[in-house]
LOBA-791498 format. One record per residue (C-alpha): residue in three letters; x, y, z. Coordinates in pm, whole numbers, padded with zeros to 5 digits, always signed. Layout:
% LOBA-791498
ALAXYZ;...
***
This chain:
% LOBA-791498
UNK+10014+10055+10410;UNK+10086+09896+10071;UNK+09753+09708+10098;UNK+09574+10038+10145;UNK+09740+10186+09838;UNK+09677+09876+09625;UNK+09315+09848+09738;UNK+09254+10213+09655;UNK+09401+10160+09308;UNK+09194+09844+09247;UNK+08876+10010+09362;UNK+08945+10307+09136;UNK+08994+10070+08843;UNK+08668+09890+08922;UNK+08484+10222+08907;UNK+08645+10332+08581;UNK+08317+10294+08390;UNK+08147+10530+08635;UNK+08422+10795+08625;UNK+08435+10786+08245;UNK+08082+10924+08232;UNK+08174+11228+08434;UNK+08248+11565+08280;UNK+08615+11671+08236;UNK+08591+11925+08517;UNK+08467+11659+08760;UNK+08739+11415+08652;UNK+09000+11687+08708;UNK+08858+11755+09056;UNK+08876+11383+09134;UNK+09239+11375+09022;UNK+09320+11672+09245;UNK+09152+11497+09536;UNK+09367+11188+09480;UNK+09681+11401+09472;UNK+09579+11572+09795;UNK+09498+11239+09961;UNK+09844+11091+09890;UNK+10015+11257+10193;UNK+09725+11149+10413;UNK+09775+10790+10295;UNK+10139+10816+10405;UNK+10024+10921+10752;UNK+09785+10624+10763;UNK+10071+10394+10663;UNK+10269+10527+10956;UNK+09985+10453+11195;UNK+09945+10096+11065;UNK+10317+10021+11086;UNK+10352+10167+11435;UNK+10046+09977+11557;UNK+10154+09646+11402;UNK+10505+09678+11542;UNK+10371+09735+11893;UNK+10105+09461+11888;UNK+10252+09209+11649;UNK+10405+08982+11913;UNK+10116+08976+12153;UNK+09867+08918+11878;UNK+09629+09182+12012;UNK+09436+09380+11762;UNK+09407+09757+11774;UNK+09210+10031+11605;UNK+09303+10367+11463;UNK+09167+10546+11766;UNK+09437+10372+11973;UNK+09724+10469+11742;UNK+09933+10772+11828;UNK+09931+11069+11593;UNK+10244+11125+11387;UNK+10305+11453+11565;UNK+10223+11312+11907;UNK+09961+11580+11971;UNK+09631+11395+11933;UNK+09438+11081+11843;UNK+09295+10964+11516;UNK+08929+10867+11532;UNK+08690+10716+11282;UNK+08462+10966+11114;UNK+08181+10923+10862;UNK+08251+10939+10489;UNK+08280+11277+10323;UNK+07967+11392+10148;UNK+08132+11624+09894;UNK+08468+11761+09778;UNK+08451+12066+10004;UNK+08435+11844+10313;UNK+08737+11647+10186;UNK+08944+11966+10157;UNK+08820+12082+10498;UNK+08938+11760+10660;UNK+09271+11773+10479;UNK+09324+12128+10600;UNK+09246+12017+10955;UNK+09513+11744+10915;UNK+09784+11965+10768;UNK+09725+12285+10966;UNK+09790+12289+11342;UNK+09487+12306+11570;UNK+09402+12629+11745;UNK+09620+12689+12046;UNK+09891+12443+11942;UNK+10251+12548+11920;UNK+10426+12575+11586;UNK+10795+12499+11573;UNK+10982+12828+11538;UNK+11359+12780+11541;UNK+11442+13147+11569;UNK+11325+13504+11523;UNK+11160+13580+11192;UNK+11106+13901+11006;UNK+10745+13979+10931;UNK+10829+14137+10599;UNK+11110+14175+10354;UNK+11129+14543+10426;UNK+11220+14475+10786;UNK+11519+14264+10692;UNK+11842+14457+10720;UNK+12043+14480+10400;UNK+12380+14309+10427;UNK+12696+14511+10383;UNK+12792+14311+10074;UNK+12474+14397+09880;UNK+12501+14763+09981;UNK+12863+14785+09867;UNK+12786+14616+09534;UNK+12501+14863+09476;UNK+12734+15153+09550;UNK+12991+15019+09305;UNK+12726+14993+09032;UNK+12597+15347+09101;UNK+12951+15486+09089;UNK+13045+15305+08770;UNK+12719+15365+08581;UNK+12555+15677+08731;UNK+12266+15725+08483;UNK+11992+15517+08324;UNK+12141+15558+07978;UNK+12486+15443+08091;UNK+12340+15133+08255;UNK+12136+15044+07948;UNK+12439+15095+07723;UNK+12643+14875+07954;UNK+12390+14594+07910;UNK+12398+14643+07532;UNK+12778+14625+07535;UNK+12756+14293+07719;UNK+12558+14156+07424;UNK+12807+14271+07157;UNK+13144+14190+07312;UNK+13263+13970+07026;UNK+13336+14114+06678;UNK+13088+13878+06512;UNK+12806+13991+06739;UNK+12894+14357+06682;UNK+12885+14313+06306;UNK+12556+14124+06320;UNK+12399+14386+06548;UNK+12521+14667+06321;UNK+12373+14500+06013;UNK+12038+14451+06182;UNK+12038+14812+06302;UNK+12111+14941+05951;UNK+11827+14728+05812;UNK+11594+14869+06078;UNK+11691+15229+05994;UNK+11651+15168+05619;UNK+11310+15008+05672;UNK+11216+15299+05897;UNK+11309+15546+05624;UNK+11093+15357+05373;UNK+10809+15343+05621;UNK+10814+15721+05684;UNK+10818+15787+05308;UNK+10515+15561+05266;UNK+10348+15745+05555;UNK+10399+16080+05378;UNK+10253+15932+05058;UNK+09952+15812+05254;UNK+09897+16157+05404;UNK+09912+16321+05060;UNK+09672+16066+04917;UNK+09428+16150+05194;UNK+09423+16510+05074;UNK+09367+16401+04714;UNK+09085+16167+04814;UNK+08917+16441+05021;UNK+08940+16688+04730;UNK+08793+16432+04486;UNK+08511+16359+04730;UNK+08429+16729+04770;UNK+08421+16783+04393;UNK+08220+16465+04336;UNK+08480+16289+04117;UNK+08396+15923+04178;UNK+08668+15777+03955;UNK+08934+15982+04131;UNK+08805+15861+04467;UNK+08820+15500+04347;UNK+09173+15538+04210;UNK+09290+15707+04530;UNK+09135+15421+04731;UNK+09328+15157+04534;UNK+09647+15360+04565;UNK+09594+15393+04940;UNK+09544+15019+04972;UNK+09882+14953+04811;UNK+10054+15218+05022;UNK+09897+15093+05345;UNK+09992+14732+05265;UNK+10352+14831+05192;UNK+10364+15044+05506;UNK+10232+14757+05719;UNK+10486+14521+05566;UNK+10768+14764+05643;UNK+10638+14807+05999;UNK+10630+14430+06058;UNK+10975+14392+05905;UNK+11106+14653+06149;UNK+10959+14461+06442;UNK+11094+14133+06305;UNK+11448+14271+06283;UNK+11414+14435+06625;UNK+11308+14103+06781;UNK+11608+13928+06625;UNK+11834+14208+06746;UNK+11705+14178+07104;UNK+11742+13800+07082;UNK+12105+13834+06972;UNK+12177+14084+07250;UNK+12011+13857+07506;UNK+12213+13555+07395;UNK+12538+13751+07399;UNK+12481+13909+07741;UNK+12357+13585+07896;UNK+12649+13383+07759;UNK+12896+13638+07891;UNK+12742+13651+08238;UNK+12710+13275+08246;UNK+13075+13230+08151;UNK+13175+13476+08420;UNK+12966+13292+08677;UNK+13093+12946+08582;UNK+13453+13056+08555;UNK+13705+12922+08804;UNK+13531+12937+09149;UNK+13346+13263+09066;UNK+12999+13129+09144;UNK+13126+12991+09472;UNK+13295+13324+09541;UNK+12968+13508+09484;UNK+12793+13291+09744;UNK+13087+13263+09983;UNK+13354+13526+09910;UNK+13697+13463+10055;UNK+13849+13691+10314;UNK+14089+13833+10056;UNK+13799+13939+09837;UNK+13611+14083+10134;UNK+13911+14288+10244;UNK+13992+14407+09894;UNK+13640+14504+09787;UNK+13550+14746+10064;UNK+13609+14826+10428;UNK+13238+14773+10489;UNK+13265+14415+10376;UNK+13571+14354+10589;UNK+13391+14484+10898;UNK+13091+14255+10843;UNK+13187+13888+10901;UNK+12851+13769+10763;UNK+12851+13983+10448;UNK+12766+13691+10221;UNK+12659+13637+09955;UNK+12775+13928+09741;UNK+12435+13933+09563;UNK+12116+13741+09628;UNK+11967+13504+09369;UNK+12239+13524+09099;UNK+12064+13267+08879;UNK+11736+13459+08895;UNK+11920+13776+08795;UNK+12065+13589+08500;UNK+11713+13498+08387;UNK+11607+13864+08400;UNK+11841+13957+08114;UNK+11587+13844+07857;UNK+11310+14062+07996;UNK+11541+14366+07971;UNK+11605+14329+07600;UNK+11250+14220+07518;UNK+11110+14532+07688;UNK+11368+14750+07515;UNK+11286+14593+07177;UNK+10914+14658+07210;UNK+10968+15016+07322;UNK+11228+15072+07051;UNK+10982+14990+06773;UNK+10705+15213+06909;UNK+10929+15509+06987;UNK+11135+15492+06665;UNK+10830+15489+06438;UNK+10662+15771+06629;UNK+10975+15987+06647;UNK+11042+15928+06275;UNK+10691+16051+06191;UNK+10749+16349+06419;UNK+11075+16437+06244;UNK+10913+16411+05900;UNK+10609+16624+05991;UNK+10781+16882+06210;UNK+10890+17100+05913;UNK+10528+17103+05790;UNK+10412+17217+06132;UNK+10675+17492+06138;UNK+10579+17615+05790;UNK+10209+17608+05870;UNK+10215+17741+06226;UNK+10543+17924+06250;UNK+10693+17924+06600;UNK+10364+17818+06756;UNK+10413+17451+06652;UNK+10750+17392+06826;UNK+10639+17599+07126;UNK+10329+17384+07161;UNK+10533+17061+07159;UNK+10782+17210+07406;UNK+10494+17307+07635;UNK+10361+16951+07627;UNK+10704+16813+07716;UNK+10735+17061+08004;UNK+10398+16945+08134;UNK+10522+16585+08118;UNK+10825+16672+08328;UNK+10597+16848+08576;UNK+10387+16533+08603;UNK+10702+16334+08674;UNK+10798+16586+08941;UNK+10463+16539+09116;UNK+10545+16170+09175;UNK+10904+16153+09309;UNK+11084+15826+09360;UNK+10937+15639+09061;UNK+11276+15485+08986;UNK+11318+15377+09349;UNK+10970+15224+09352;UNK+11036+15022+09039;UNK+11370+14902+09177;UNK+11207+14790+09500;UNK+10928+14613+09310;UNK+11187+14420+09109;UNK+11371+14324+09429;UNK+11051+14210+09603;UNK+10940+14012+09299;UNK+11276+13837+09281;UNK+11265+13750+09652;UNK+10911+13615+09625;UNK+10997+13408+09317;UNK+11301+13260+09491;UNK+11094+13170+09799;UNK+10814+13028+09586;UNK+11059+12818+09380;UNK+11210+12676+09699;UNK+10867+12575+09832;UNK+10765+12433+09494;UNK+11077+12215+09472;UNK+11007+12077+09821;UNK+10630+12044+09777;UNK+10627+11665+09811;UNK+10827+11664+10135;UNK+10620+11950+10279;UNK+10293+11774+10198;UNK+10415+11437+10329;UNK+10501+11574+10674;UNK+10210+11819+10692;UNK+10430+12129+10691;UNK+10196+12341+10484;UNK+10140+12586+10768;UNK+10510+12660+10811;UNK+10560+12690+10436;UNK+10266+12925+10414;UNK+10398+13135+10702;UNK+10733+13160+10522;UNK+10600+13259+10181;UNK+10293+13466+10262;UNK+10481+13761+10422;UNK+10686+13795+10102;UNK+10374+13800+09890;UNK+10189+14038+10123;UNK+10484+14276+10126;UNK+10492+14277+09747;UNK+10117+14340+09725;UNK+10126+14614+09990;UNK+10409+14795+09816;UNK+10237+14764+09479;UNK+09915+14907+09622;UNK+10102+15195+09782;UNK+10286+15267+09460;UNK+09959+15260+09263;UNK+09807+15516+09501;UNK+10108+15746+09466;UNK+10095+15721+09088;UNK+09719+15782+09062;UNK+09755+16161+09024;UNK+10046+16116+08785;UNK+09853+15878+08559;UNK+09545+16099+08565;UNK+09743+16402+08453;UNK+09936+16208+08189;UNK+09613+16065+08047;UNK+09449+16406+08040;UNK+09746+16583+07884;UNK+09876+16319+07642;UNK+09594+16081+07557;UNK+09480+16182+07209;UNK+09114+16143+07309;UNK+09149+16404+07587;UNK+09324+16742+07577;UNK+09538+16679+07263;UNK+09236+16660+07031;UNK+09112+16996+07163;UNK+09454+17151+07113;UNK+09469+17002+06765;UNK+09142+17168+06668;UNK+09269+17502+06795;UNK+09593+17460+06601;UNK+09393+17374+06288;UNK+09187+17691+06333;UNK+09505+17896+06375;UNK+09650+17731+06064;UNK+09338+17817+05864;UNK+09337+18180+05979;UNK+09711+18217+05916;UNK+09727+18055+05571;UNK+09373+18074+05429;UNK+09239+18397+05575;UNK+09062+18521+05262;UNK+08901+18185+05191;UNK+08779+18151+05548;UNK+08626+18500+05552;UNK+08427+18437+05236;UNK+08089+18267+05243;UNK+08221+17954+05070;UNK+08561+17788+05068;UNK+08729+17624+04775;UNK+08798+17247+04778;UNK+09173+17315+04799;UNK+09131+17517+05118;UNK+08907+17254+05275;UNK+09144+16971+05183;UNK+09450+17161+05304;UNK+09296+17221+05644;UNK+09179+16860+05660;UNK+09525+16729+05571;UNK+09693+16953+05830;UNK+09444+16837+06094;UNK+09527+16476+06021;UNK+09902+16536+06017;UNK+09902+16696+06361;UNK+09799+16362+06510;UNK+10150+16219+06460;UNK+10332+16463+06695;UNK+10068+16401+06962;UNK+10108+16024+06933;UNK+10489+16058+06940;UNK+10477+16254+07266;UNK+10238+15996+07409;UNK+10484+15714+07330;UNK+10771+15916+07478;UNK+10572+15965+07797;UNK+10509+15592+07828;UNK+10873+15516+07742;UNK+10999+15726+08032;UNK+10778+15535+08275;UNK+10880+15192+08144;UNK+11247+15286+08141;UNK+11235+15299+08520;UNK+11137+14931+08536;UNK+11393+14837+08272;UNK+11659+15030+08464;UNK+11580+14843+08787;UNK+11649+14514+08611;UNK+11963+14656+08453;UNK+12089+14744+08801;UNK+12031+14389+08923;UNK+12215+14237+08627;UNK+12503+14484+08656;UNK+12526+14404+09028;UNK+12572+14042+08924;UNK+12847+14147+08682;UNK+13026+14349+08949;UNK+12991+14064+09197;UNK+13153+13829+08944;UNK+13438+14073+08898;UNK+13486+14105+09274;UNK+13471+13728+09328;UNK+13710+13671+09035;UNK+13981+13877+09203;UNK+14037+13604+09464;UNK+14338+13378+09422;UNK+14242+13056+09240;UNK+14333+12836+09533;UNK+14554+12823+09837;UNK+14640+12459+09768;UNK+15016+12406+09754;UNK+15190+12180+09503;UNK+14886+12162+09273;UNK+14839+12167+08897;UNK+14903+12502+08727;UNK+14853+12524+08356;UNK+15010+12193+08256;UNK+14810+11877+08213;UNK+14839+11600+08467;UNK+15053+11310+08357;UNK+14862+11011+08224;UNK+14901+10751+08500;UNK+14781+10401+08431;UNK+14526+10241+08656;UNK+14691+10080+08955;UNK+15022+10262+08901;UNK+14959+10495+09194;UNK+14848+10224+09430;UNK+15097+10141+09698;UNK+15374+10355+09553;UNK+15381+10592+09849;UNK+15481+10879+09621;UNK+15159+11076+09670;UNK+15014+11237+09980;UNK+14797+11525+10101;UNK+14922+11717+10403;UNK+14691+11933+10616;UNK+14873+12157+10862;UNK+14741+12387+11140;UNK+14393+12398+10986;UNK+14095+12557+11160;UNK+13749+12452+11045;UNK+13548+12776+11052;UNK+13199+12818+10904;UNK+13078+13127+10720;UNK+12896+13238+11034;UNK+13226+13238+11224;UNK+13158+12923+11426;UNK+13475+12720+11490;UNK+13449+12340+11474;UNK+13815+12239+11500;UNK+14147+12411+11547;UNK+14514+12341+11466;UNK+14438+12024+11270;UNK+14744+11851+11124;UNK+14686+11530+10928;UNK+14866+11342+10650;UNK+14669+11147+10389;UNK+14878+10891+10205;UNK+14810+10742+09864;UNK+14686+10385+09888;UNK+14579+10418+10254;UNK+14203+10460+10302;UNK+14108+10745+10533;UNK+13782+10798+10723;UNK+13649+11125+10864;UNK+13370+11066+11114;UNK+13160+11287+11334;UNK+12802+11389+11404;UNK+12603+11619+11181;UNK+12733+11974+11192;UNK+13082+11878+11307;UNK+13263+12021+10999;UNK+13302+11722+10766;UNK+13175+11908+10460;UNK+13392+12208+10552;UNK+13694+11980+10546;UNK+13594+11845+10205;UNK+13558+12200+10070;UNK+13902+12290+10202;UNK+14061+11980+10048;UNK+13895+12058+09713;UNK+14022+12417+09722;UNK+13678+12578+09734;UNK+13720+12713+10086;UNK+14027+12902+10201;UNK+14211+12747+10497;UNK+14176+12932+10828;UNK+14433+12953+11102;UNK+14782+13084+11155;UNK+15024+12908+10922;UNK+14749+12683+10791;UNK+14759+12524+10447;UNK+14690+12219+10235;UNK+14969+12071+10022;UNK+14944+11788+09768;UNK+15257+11593+09679;UNK+15180+11430+09346;UNK+15390+11386+09030;UNK+15366+11692+08806;UNK+15145+11894+09045;UNK+15231+12261+09098;UNK+15128+12542+09332;UNK+14844+12791+09322;UNK+14562+12605+09145;UNK+14277+12374+09230;UNK+14370+12006+09246;UNK+14284+11850+08907;UNK+14032+11572+08871;UNK+14310+11318+08822;UNK+14435+11407+09170;UNK+14126+11470+09383;UNK+13756+11442+09297;UNK+13473+11480+09550;UNK+13137+11303+09555;UNK+12908+11538+09754;UNK+12592+11449+09943;UNK+12378+11633+09692;UNK+12463+11492+09349;UNK+12450+11714+09044;UNK+12331+11577+08710;UNK+12340+11817+08413;UNK+12002+11864+08249;UNK+11941+11727+07900;UNK+12266+11531+07871;UNK+12317+11183+07735;UNK+12396+10899+07971;UNK+12759+10892+07859;UNK+12787+11267+07924;UNK+12668+11215+08281;UNK+12957+10974+08339;UNK+13216+11193+08168;UNK+13107+11512+08351;UNK+13265+11769+08371;UNK+13442+11682+08045;UNK+13256+11812+07740;UNK+13217+11523+07496;UNK+13244+11563+07120;UNK+13168+11250+06922;UNK+13383+11178+06613;UNK+13120+11204+06337;UNK+13349+11235+06033;UNK+13471+10973+05788;UNK+13593+10701+05803;UNK+13294+10562+05992;UNK+13463+10285+06187;UNK+13447+10121+06527;UNK+13715+09929+06714;UNK+13610+09590+06857;UNK+13798+09401+07130;UNK+13729+09103+07357;UNK+13680+08887+07047;UNK+13640+08508+07079;UNK+13948+08312+06974;UNK+13791+08138+06674;UNK+13617+08440+06520;UNK+13706+08540+06163;UNK+13617+08824+05926;UNK+13301+08657+05800;UNK+13150+08600+06142;UNK+13230+08955+06248;UNK+13073+09093+05930;UNK+12766+08872+05973;UNK+12715+09012+06323;UNK+12733+09380+06220;UNK+12565+09345+05878;UNK+12211+09416+06012;UNK+12345+09748+06143;UNK+12475+09853+05799;UNK+12840+09751+05811;UNK+13031+09761+05483;UNK+13334+09556+05581;UNK+13479+09386+05888;UNK+13836+09280+05952;UNK+13999+09083+06233;UNK+14355+09207+06295;UNK+14631+09033+06488;UNK+14912+09265+06600;UNK+15202+09256+06842;UNK+15534+09074+06855;UNK+15576+08931+07203;UNK+15204+08928+07291;UNK+14956+08894+07007;UNK+14663+09135+07036;UNK+14346+09055+06843;UNK+14093+09323+06761;UNK+13835+09397+06494;UNK+13780+09698+06270;UNK+13428+09745+06133;UNK+13343+10006+05869;UNK+12995+10159+05820;UNK+12834+10386+05564;UNK+12727+10670+05795;UNK+12777+10807+06144;UNK+12422+10711+06246;UNK+12506+10346+06185;UNK+12815+10382+06405;UNK+12604+10524+06687;UNK+12352+10240+06657;UNK+12633+09986+06679;UNK+12774+10148+06995;UNK+12448+10241+07170;UNK+12356+09908+07336;UNK+12669+09707+07421;UNK+12465+09424+07581;UNK+12340+09332+07230;UNK+12691+09288+07087;UNK+12720+08917+07172;UNK+12930+08681+06959;UNK+12965+08316+07067;UNK+12794+08415+07397;UNK+13073+08660+07463;UNK+13011+09036+07487;UNK+13223+09248+07253;UNK+13381+09574+07367;UNK+13318+09838+07101;UNK+13482+10181+07090;UNK+13513+10470+06847;UNK+13800+10393+06610;UNK+13928+10748+06659;UNK+13995+10668+07026;UNK+14211+10364+06945;UNK+14400+10549+06674;UNK+14508+10802+06936;UNK+14639+10528+07164;UNK+14353+10505+07413;UNK+14327+10199+07633;UNK+14042+10067+07842;UNK+14274+10008+08138;UNK+14387+10372+08143;UNK+14168+10668+08245;UNK+14101+10923+07972;UNK+14345+11213+07942;UNK+14218+11539+08096;UNK+13968+11703+07862;UNK+13951+11411+07619;UNK+13624+11469+07423;UNK+13591+11109+07297;UNK+13412+10878+07544;UNK+13577+10554+07657;UNK+13267+10335+07638;UNK+13422+10012+07764;UNK+13560+10189+08070;UNK+13223+10353+08130;UNK+13057+10010+08122;UNK+13301+09880+08381;UNK+13230+10182+08602;UNK+12855+10122+08587;UNK+12899+09755+08673;UNK+13120+09839+08971;UNK+12859+10070+09124;UNK+12570+09833+09030;UNK+12410+10071+08779;UNK+12442+09860+08465;UNK+12063+09824+08456;UNK+12030+10195+08371;UNK+12219+10137+08046;UNK+12042+09816+07951;UNK+11689+09945+08008;UNK+11729+10249+07781;UNK+11629+10206+07417;UNK+11901+10448+07304;UNK+12163+10308+07540;UNK+12459+10540+07587;UNK+12292+10811+07379;UNK+11968+10827+07582;UNK+11857+11176+07686;UNK+11636+11201+07992;UNK+11577+11409+08300;UNK+11815+11192+08499;UNK+11755+11377+08826;UNK+11392+11259+08802;UNK+11453+10917+08644;UNK+11708+10808+08907;UNK+11668+10780+09281;UNK+11898+10968+09517;UNK+12095+10649+09583;UNK+12142+10590+09209;UNK+12245+10951+09155;UNK+12511+10925+09425;UNK+12647+10602+09279;UNK+12653+10762+08935;UNK+12867+11042+09076;UNK+13096+10777+09227;UNK+13121+10617+08881;UNK+13253+10952+08754;UNK+13542+10927+09000;UNK+13625+10580+08870;UNK+13598+10692+08507;UNK+13837+10986+08550;UNK+14078+10771+08752;UNK+14131+11015+09039;UNK+14408+10938+09284;UNK+14191+11043+09581;UNK+13812+11030+09598;UNK+13628+11222+09871;UNK+13307+11026+09939;UNK+13067+11238+10145;UNK+12822+10972+10272;UNK+12741+10875+09914;UNK+12699+10502+09987;UNK+12512+10513+10318;UNK+12183+10401+10156;UNK+12335+10078+10018;UNK+12309+09747+10205;UNK+12600+09687+10442;UNK+12758+09403+10239;UNK+12728+09587+09908;UNK+12866+09904+10065;UNK+13175+09730+10202;UNK+13239+09551+09873;UNK+13211+09877+09679;UNK+13465+10056+09900;UNK+13713+09773+09861;UNK+13668+09768+09483;UNK+13731+10142+09460;UNK+14081+10094+09601;UNK+14179+09742+09497;UNK+14038+09732+09143;UNK+14048+10100+09041;UNK+14341+10238+09241;UNK+14137+10527+09388;UNK+14224+10603+09751;UNK+13890+10667+09927;UNK+13849+10949+10180;UNK+13510+10871+10330;UNK+13301+11114+10536;UNK+13059+10931+10768;UNK+12862+10996+11086;UNK+12990+10674+11245;UNK+13295+10452+11244;UNK+13295+10254+10923;UNK+13488+09937+10822;UNK+13763+09972+11084;UNK+13958+09682+10930;UNK+13969+09868+10597;UNK+13976+10233+10710;UNK+14260+10191+10957;UNK+14312+10568+10988;UNK+14017+10768+11121;UNK+13979+11139+11194;UNK+13705+11199+11449;UNK+13550+11547+11452;UNK+13346+11700+11730;UNK+13372+11691+12105;UNK+13587+11911+12323;UNK+13870+12135+12202;UNK+14058+12109+11973;UNK+13757+11938+11815;UNK+13941+11654+11639;UNK+14120+11327+11719;UNK+14327+11104+11491;UNK+14300+10728+11551;UNK+14525+10478+11376;
***
């Protein structure tokens, strides 16, 4: 298989001169073909390996037509070369899609459309709570605005921007009135033939129009900044609510206490989870709400301001006819809305369908490589196409229902349709009412002509204002549908936040965990985790084990084994406090120094390493190790670093000579201590950037062939030690301890290959393999110095010898008691206590 790949690459390189002459479109098509052929190459590799393994000993040679298909449903035969790209895609489709008449794996009943899926009780109850709390569109929009201005600083900033917008709007309307008056003067000068007056009016109009355009753009600029501030404020608040203590987990898997307290409907539905679907996607919709509101705000405010300014002129010129005409237009608009009922419901359903389709599409896109490699395109297409078809069908139906509505609105409110006819009639009525004698005479004076012309032009503004109001009412329905989804997320966070923090007994509550040196906990026997009468119950109600009672002692490795789906991850969630314990009299208690009741176990007590590692996006390498602690580097003066592991014969001059190329100002070797002399160095730099360069790549800090251990001087001044784990929440990284952690899990090459060392920023979930990501998460446990580490099959990919050595180092060198979750018995001489899950009732057995 590797020969096939290498030969294809070499042949492509040999034909580089030919491909370089092709047009860009053809080169792009060739690249797409190569990307499509990659999964097919994997299938060929499988055939070669399977054939070689079966015929390798006998020495017989075989052909592809003798090799079994990967799916076991056919044979692969030689075919002639493809003549064009279309034939390539046709063959690929025949490989990925199942042949006619073949069975497609279908694990269970599927809904043909999203509309046919029954709504869960949780989503219905959350929608009812939102409708009861915010019954109208205006109240829901105001609720979203209040989310963006919760802090006093944001309220003051929003108020200042709003005042600037109103002041600019007042200036803009005044400039608009000047422009309208200048139009009358220009028309009068043109009628009388005064060329100089026309030229002067033209220059004046240019200045007025430029100032008006500047004011209009300034209004939009301030409105965009206002919407940006509101979006940041609302998103930060919702994100803090989601990431608060177990709230996000409670939204996906609410506890029974939350279910019982929220509504009777939730309590009666055992599968009423999650509280809302796609909470992260709802969080991303906040920006579209404020952006749409900002654009509509600018259009409507300017139009309504022009309407307010010109309405007195219309009343003076037309009397009661002007307001009655505008009221008639508004009544016609409401009648058009009445002809198309359920516009708000349609927009809400469109938003829901779009969110469901985007979530399904994102899931398929993230798994595109695995789907293509195994030829599962047909199943993926069957999963995603019904969502898309349902969205398209509903959109088409909604467009048909709104056809009459849009036709009437265009006819009644588009200025090029009925409004321009009505405007001419109003102008005629104005002329007859105010200039009757001039109209009846054979000739009209220039003043009469210009007055009628100016009034005709001014009546455009009310028509345009009503047109914007008509569009605003339609777009508010779509904005309101997104507001409902975001407010449902807010209510779900409130409901999930009402759950008790944890049912763990004797856990940390408010006070910080005591700083325990590495190795102090090992073998003391003072710490233990007791599980009593625990039932392992999944969210679906399936019971895996019952009445489990186990003691986990500090310093004694513990193994939990069982097949897939036996409840190992459920047990880990219960130990971590994320899942409530089930069963009569069940509970989890942790006996550790300084640990209290009612809270999650702190990281210094228990830290899990799940199967699916999580690496924060855009973080430095050191931040990945210190996660979830938020690092804050000491960047203020004095710019010093603390150096240990110095050679015995080193002096100030040699130390200064080593750090001089990095910009050091002075270096000093200090000997301290009475009974035991401790030697360390203190190096001073001119700036913080020089300090970071000195700490970035520790493998380059070699003196007399001995690697120096460099730390921030601020850490040593506060009494930090490399042998002790960092205090909870310590923002200063312990670099020497981090280096030891990487070496223990065999990830030191990640640090040494990066040009920026500890301060490298990369997409680590893409730069590291799954095995490396799991070991990096294990290094976090070592860095924080947890008493217990729950290892959920995080070392299964390692070689057997390296895996056994790593587990022994975790306990013997770092003092972390491992609780390993495996599918098989593992290191029985080391893990002398084993909890086996699965099998007959009660579903668990303890072997010692």
